[in-house]
C-alpha positions in Angstrom: 0.0 -0.1 0.0 1.4 3.4 -0.9 1.4 6.2 1.7 -1.6 8.1 -0.3 -3.5 4.8 -0.2 -2.9 4.3 3.5 -3.9 8.0 4.2 -7.1 7.5 2.4 -7.9 4.3 4.2 -7.3 6.0 7.6 -9.4 9.0 6.5 -12.3 6.5 5.7 -11.9 5.1 9.2 -12.0 8.5 10.9 -14.9 9.6 8.8 -16.9 6.5 9.3 -17.0 5.9 5.6 -18.2 2.2 5.8 -21.8 0.9 5.0 -22.2 -1.1 8.5 -20.4 -1.3 11.8 -19.1 -4.7 10.6 -17.3 -3.4 7.7 -16.0 -0.4 9.9 -14.7 -3.0 12.4 -13.0 -5.0 9.8 -11.1 -1.7 8.5 -10.2 -1.0 12.3 -8.7 -4.6 12.3 -6.8 -4.0 9.1 -5.3 -0.8 10.4 -4.1 -2.6 13.4 -2.7 -5.6 11.3 -1.1 -3.4 8.5 0.3 -0.5 10.8 1.7 -3.0 13.5 2.0 -0.1 15.7 1.7 -1.1 19.4 -0.9 1.5 20.1 -3.1 0.3 17.3 -6.5 1.7 16.9 -5.7 4.0 20.0 -3.8 6.0 17.4 -7.1 7.1 16.0 -9.5 6.9 18.8 -7.3 8.1 21.8 -4.6 10.2 20.5 -1.9 11.5 22.8 -2.7 15.0 22.2 -6.6 14.6 21.7 -6.6 15.9 18.1 -4.6 13.9 15.7 -5.7 14.2 12.2 -5.3 11.4 9.6 -1.9 12.8 8.2 -0.6 12.9 11.7 -1.7 9.3 12.3 -0.1 8.1 9.3 3.1 10.1 10.2 3.2 8.4 13.5 2.9 4.9 11.8 5.5 5.7 9.2 8.1 7.0 11.8 7.5 3.9 14.2 7.7 1.6 11.5 11.0 3.1 10.3 12.5 3.2 13.9 11.5 -0.3 14.4 13.1 -1.8 11.1 9.8 -2.4 9.4 9.3 -1.9 5.8 7.8 1.4 4.7 5.0 2.2 2.2 5.3 1.2 -1.4 6.6 3.7 -3.8 3.8 5.2 -6.2 
């Protein structure tokens, strides 16, 4: 997934752009799986500063993955 695709994915989660609770929960689980960030969905629902936007969430995931030797986003 490219960074812009991941950003669109996070925006969709934040904006509840899913037809049902079930598909929204599925997207949250996919976020947790693909990001591998230890905070998981707390990055979205319980941000440290209380006002993280999707770009900041993606940046946190990107920085954490780089700091922990995980692969980054695919190049477009």
